[in-house]
VMD Tcl script that draws the C-alpha trace (Angstrom):
set ca {
  {22.97 -11.15 14.96}
  {20.74 -14.08 13.94}
  {18.78 -12.14 11.30}
  {18.72 -8.77 9.54}
  {16.30 -6.12 8.34}
  {16.15 -3.47 5.64}
  {13.59 -0.66 5.91}
  {12.35 0.97 2.69}
  {10.57 4.33 2.80}
  {9.11 5.96 -0.30}
  {8.94 9.73 0.06}
  {6.95 12.28 -1.89}
  {6.57 15.75 -0.37}
  {5.99 14.54 3.20}
  {7.75 17.45 4.87}
  {8.76 16.98 8.50}
  {6.98 13.62 8.68}
  {9.94 11.92 6.99}
  {12.40 13.18 9.61}
  {10.02 12.19 12.42}
  {9.72 8.70 10.93}
  {13.50 8.30 10.73}
  {13.93 9.56 14.30}
  {11.41 6.98 15.50}
  {13.35 4.20 13.75}
  {16.54 5.32 15.48}
  {14.74 5.27 18.86}
  {13.19 1.82 18.33}
  {14.76 -1.21 19.98}
  {17.21 -2.94 17.60}
  {19.02 -5.27 20.01}
  {17.74 -8.58 18.61}
  {18.47 -8.00 14.91}
  {20.82 -6.18 12.55}
  {19.38 -3.12 10.84}
  {21.40 -3.28 7.64}
  {19.92 -0.36 5.70}
  {17.26 2.32 5.87}
  {16.58 3.28 2.27}
  {14.68 6.46 1.48}
  {13.54 6.56 -2.15}
  {12.51 10.11 -2.98}
  {10.09 10.34 -5.90}
  {11.03 13.82 -7.17}
  {9.81 15.73 -4.11}
  {9.63 19.49 -4.48}
  {9.40 20.37 -0.77}
  {13.02 19.52 0.09}
  {11.94 16.86 2.57}
  {14.72 14.49 1.49}
  {17.34 17.25 1.28}
  {17.34 18.61 4.81}
  {17.43 15.45 6.91}
  {19.36 15.96 10.13}
  {22.26 13.76 11.19}
  {21.24 10.28 12.25}
  {22.96 7.11 13.44}
  {20.91 5.04 11.03}
  {22.58 3.21 8.11}
  {20.79 5.62 5.79}
  {20.80 5.47 1.99}
  {18.92 8.11 -0.01}
  {17.92 7.47 -3.63}
  {16.60 10.50 -5.51}
  {14.54 10.00 -8.63}
  {14.42 12.83 -11.18}
  {10.72 12.07 -11.74}
  {7.95 10.34 -9.84}
  {8.22 6.66 -10.80}
  {5.26 5.60 -8.70}
  {5.07 3.87 -5.34}
  {5.53 0.26 -6.51}
  {8.57 1.07 -8.65}
  {10.17 3.07 -5.83}
  {9.61 0.20 -3.37}
  {11.38 -2.13 -5.80}
  {14.24 0.34 -6.15}
  {14.82 0.31 -2.43}
  {14.51 -3.46 -2.02}
  {16.07 -4.98 -5.11}
  {19.68 -4.94 -3.83}
  {18.81 -6.06 -0.33}
  {20.60 -8.97 1.30}
  {18.60 -8.72 4.53}
  {16.37 -11.51 5.78}
  {13.36 -9.22 6.11}
  {12.09 -6.12 4.32}
  {9.89 -3.54 6.01}
  {8.06 -1.19 3.67}
  {7.21 1.78 5.87}
  {5.25 4.93 5.06}
  {6.91 8.24 5.99}
  {3.76 9.31 7.85}
  {4.30 6.57 10.43}
  {6.19 6.70 13.72}
  {7.49 3.57 15.37}
  {7.31 2.79 19.07}
  {9.99 1.07 21.14}
  {9.00 -2.52 20.23}
  {7.49 -1.89 16.79}
  {10.35 -3.78 15.12}
  {11.44 -6.38 17.67}
  {7.88 -7.60 18.28}
  {6.84 -8.62 14.74}
  {10.34 -9.85 13.86}
  {10.33 -12.15 16.90}
  {6.86 -13.37 15.89}
  {8.11 -14.22 12.39}
  {10.63 -16.64 13.98}
  {7.95 -18.63 15.78}
  {7.05 -22.05 14.28}
  {3.39 -21.03 14.00}
  {4.42 -18.34 11.51}
  {6.70 -20.40 9.30}
  {4.25 -19.91 6.39}
  {3.60 -16.26 7.20}
  {5.18 -14.26 4.41}
  {3.73 -10.85 5.27}
  {3.00 -9.27 8.64}
  {1.40 -6.03 9.80}
  {0.82 -4.56 13.26}
  {-1.76 -2.35 14.96}
  {-1.74 1.19 13.60}
  {-2.88 3.97 15.90}
  {-4.52 7.21 14.78}
  {-4.23 10.76 16.18}
  {-6.79 10.00 18.87}
  {-4.95 6.88 20.01}
  {-7.53 4.54 18.51}
  {-6.76 1.34 16.59}
  {-7.24 1.98 12.87}
  {-9.06 -0.49 10.62}
  {-6.09 -1.41 8.46}
  {-6.86 -4.84 6.97}
  {-8.79 -5.73 3.84}
  {-10.29 -8.68 2.00}
  {-9.21 -9.86 -1.41}
  {-11.52 -8.21 -3.96}
  {-14.18 -10.19 -5.74}
  {-16.52 -8.82 -8.42}
  {-19.31 -8.78 -5.82}
  {-17.24 -6.84 -3.27}
  {-16.29 -4.32 -5.97}
  {-20.01 -3.97 -6.79}
  {-20.79 -3.26 -3.12}
  {-18.08 -0.59 -3.13}
  {-18.99 1.17 -6.37}
  {-22.70 1.34 -5.49}
  {-22.08 2.39 -1.89}
  {-24.16 -0.51 -0.56}
  {-21.39 -1.50 1.88}
  {-21.62 1.94 3.49}
  {-25.40 2.34 3.38}
  {-26.19 -1.18 4.64}
  {-23.02 -2.51 6.32}
  {-24.87 -5.33 8.05}
  {-26.02 -6.84 4.78}
  {-23.26 -5.98 2.33}
  {-19.65 -6.93 3.07}
  {-16.99 -4.32 2.28}
  {-13.44 -4.68 0.99}
  {-12.03 -2.93 4.06}
  {-12.51 -4.98 7.22}
  {-14.33 -2.18 9.03}
  {-16.66 -4.73 10.62}
  {-13.80 -6.12 12.76}
  {-12.29 -4.18 15.69}
  {-8.66 -5.21 14.95}
  {-8.05 -6.00 18.63}
  {-6.70 -9.53 18.23}
  {-4.15 -11.35 16.07}
  {-5.48 -13.23 13.05}
  {-4.67 -14.35 9.53}
  {-6.09 -11.85 7.03}
  {-6.03 -11.35 3.27}
  {-4.13 -8.06 3.31}
  {-2.56 -5.59 5.73}
  {-2.15 -1.96 4.78}
  {1.14 -1.02 3.12}
  {1.97 1.62 5.76}
  {3.73 -1.11 7.79}
  {4.33 -4.07 5.49}
  {6.88 -6.58 6.79}
  {7.91 -9.19 4.20}
  {10.30 -12.11 4.18}
  {12.95 -11.29 1.58}
  {12.70 -14.76 -0.04}
  {8.96 -14.15 -0.54}
  {9.69 -10.77 -2.12}
  {12.18 -12.46 -4.49}
  {9.78 -15.29 -5.30}
  {7.14 -12.76 -6.37}
  {9.58 -10.51 -8.29}
  {8.65 -7.63 -6.02}
  {5.72 -5.28 -6.52}
  {4.04 -5.02 -9.90}
  {5.15 -1.61 -11.15}
  {2.17 -1.38 -13.47}
  {0.27 -0.22 -10.38}
  {1.56 3.34 -10.16}
  {0.07 3.71 -6.69}
  {-2.71 1.88 -4.78}
  {-3.56 -1.83 -5.00}
  {0.13 -2.73 -5.39}
  {0.32 -4.27 -1.89}
  {-3.05 -5.94 -2.40}
  {-1.81 -7.49 -5.65}
  {1.41 -8.55 -3.88}
  {-0.55 -10.14 -1.02}
  {-2.82 -12.03 -3.41}
  {0.11 -13.38 -5.39}
  {1.78 -14.43 -2.13}
  {-1.44 -16.23 -1.13}
  {-1.45 -18.04 -4.47}
  {2.07 -19.27 -3.68}
  {0.96 -20.65 -0.31}
  {2.09 -17.75 1.92}
  {-0.13 -16.17 4.57}
  {-0.56 -12.60 5.81}
  {-0.80 -12.08 9.57}
  {-2.15 -9.07 11.45}
  {-0.32 -8.90 14.78}
  {-2.27 -7.06 17.46}
  {0.28 -7.01 20.28}
  {2.52 -4.30 18.80}
  {1.72 -0.83 17.51}
  {2.94 2.10 15.42}
  {1.42 5.50 14.78}
  {0.05 6.17 11.29}
  {-1.27 9.57 10.30}
  {-2.88 8.37 7.06}
  {-3.12 10.31 3.83}
  {0.39 11.73 4.11}
  {1.34 14.07 1.29}
  {-1.56 12.83 -0.88}
  {-4.07 14.54 1.43}
  {-3.29 17.76 -0.44}
  {-4.03 16.19 -3.85}
  {-7.18 14.17 -3.22}
  {-8.32 14.42 -6.84}
  {-5.08 12.88 -8.11}
  {-5.22 10.27 -5.35}
  {-8.74 9.24 -6.37}
  {-7.76 9.16 -10.05}
  {-4.96 6.67 -9.39}
  {-7.11 4.61 -7.01}
  {-9.83 4.20 -9.63}
  {-7.32 3.35 -12.33}
  {-5.61 0.76 -10.12}
  {-8.98 -0.76 -9.25}
  {-9.72 -1.34 -12.93}
  {-6.18 -2.60 -13.51}
  {-6.54 -5.12 -10.68}
  {-9.71 -6.46 -12.28}
  {-8.05 -7.01 -15.63}
  {-5.11 -8.76 -13.99}
  {-7.02 -11.11 -11.68}
  {-10.54 -11.53 -13.11}
  {-11.85 -13.03 -16.32}
  {-11.73 -10.45 -19.09}
  {-15.54 -10.18 -19.41}
  {-15.83 -9.58 -15.67}
  {-13.02 -7.03 -15.85}
  {-14.85 -5.13 -18.61}
  {-18.01 -5.05 -16.49}
  {-16.00 -3.77 -13.53}
  {-14.50 -1.05 -15.70}
  {-17.94 0.05 -16.90}
  {-19.15 0.14 -13.30}
  {-16.24 2.33 -12.24}
  {-16.77 4.67 -15.18}
  {-20.56 4.95 -15.15}
  {-21.91 3.87 -11.73}
  {-19.31 4.78 -9.12}
  {-19.07 8.50 -10.05}
  {-22.77 8.98 -9.28}
  {-22.35 7.19 -5.94}
  {-19.43 9.45 -5.03}
  {-21.15 12.63 -6.22}
  {-24.33 11.70 -4.37}
  {-22.37 11.15 -1.17}
  {-20.65 14.53 -1.57}
  {-24.06 16.22 -1.91}
  {-25.45 14.35 1.10}
  {-22.62 15.43 3.37}
  {-22.58 18.90 1.79}
  {-18.91 18.69 0.86}
  {-18.08 20.96 -2.05}
  {-14.44 19.89 -1.78}
  {-15.32 16.22 -2.24}
  {-17.61 17.14 -5.12}
  {-14.84 19.04 -6.92}
  {-12.25 16.34 -6.23}
  {-14.53 13.65 -7.67}
  {-15.22 15.66 -10.83}
  {-11.52 16.40 -11.32}
  {-10.53 12.76 -10.72}
  {-12.99 11.47 -13.30}
  {-11.95 14.15 -15.78}
  {-8.36 12.87 -15.47}
  {-9.53 9.26 -15.72}
  {-11.48 9.88 -18.93}
  {-8.73 12.03 -20.44}
  {-6.15 9.29 -19.89}
  {-8.50 6.47 -20.89}
  {-6.62 5.36 -24.06}
  {-3.35 4.97 -22.15}
  {-4.60 3.10 -19.09}
  {-6.97 0.95 -21.15}
  {-4.08 -0.24 -23.35}
  {-2.20 -1.03 -20.13}
  {-5.18 -3.01 -18.81}
  {-5.31 -5.12 -21.96}
  {-1.58 -5.85 -21.64}
  {-1.91 -6.71 -17.96}
  {-4.74 -9.16 -18.59}
  {-3.19 -12.59 -18.24}
  {0.38 -11.25 -18.37}
  {3.15 -11.96 -15.81}
  {4.23 -9.28 -13.37}
  {8.00 -9.75 -13.40}
  {10.25 -6.77 -14.15}
  {11.52 -8.64 -17.22}
  {8.02 -8.93 -18.64}
  {7.32 -5.27 -17.93}
  {10.46 -4.23 -19.74}
  {9.52 -6.30 -22.75}
  {6.16 -4.58 -22.85}
  {7.85 -1.20 -22.69}
  {5.94 -0.32 -19.54}
}
mol new
graphics top color blue
foreach p $ca { graphics top sphere $p radius 0.5 }
foreach p [lrange $ca 0 end-1] q [lrange $ca 1 end] { graphics top cylinder $p $q radius 0.2 }
display resetview
């Protein structure tokens, strides 16, 4: 085989979705490449989803963590020993189609993509529609649009982080593709020292994509090939915790990539402006669930403020290599 692939799946209480994902990998066409490993990293699931997997012909390796190490750390666990040419980070709530692997891998070999370090494909939802799965690199202004809700109230005048204004029906170079199907050249992964584990979950693939861009690598969204993506996965049952980590990672991203004064202003906006936007939206749509989730998420954010704020100050201007993280005791 001319080239090889490792697939890394991070699992946390995804139930039958994990088995369905693995079955779809086994059914996908693998004739043009060598599938060296399919690594499932289980982050201390309590639903037995990684314990009752049925027999499969896949070269399957299961790593079980005694505690939840976070998504970025688990991705690094699965990828760090890889000798494959390409790494595919795949969510367990996805299902591949016949050409979901051969298509993007063949595209990566084309001369036009010699500087493409990351590639995503079209992701289909339950209704068979193409999901909006690409995003722009954050700027302070785009974060302001998000936290005030201006991008949702007046989409024609205020650009959003998510590329919801584009129909995702053609191939193009983008800033970031969603981490549900995140194909990376292994040399690029090594050059960047993997994902920054200081992002427990959310923004880790965005940070990775931005660092790749800084090194001269591009991200391509490939429209000719598809996979199914449910979205939400296991985190749909813990929306308050999901929002808590998303807000924390948003602040962390600001301290890592913006000037410190700008990062402080972003943090104040997340803490004092964005909650009112979210609560107001919950009232408008008459969603008591969203109202409760928002209040719980911000309660967790404020309670843990000393810990994540110390982390933000350490992240500001610091490298993201595993060696640096170990020295910081993170």
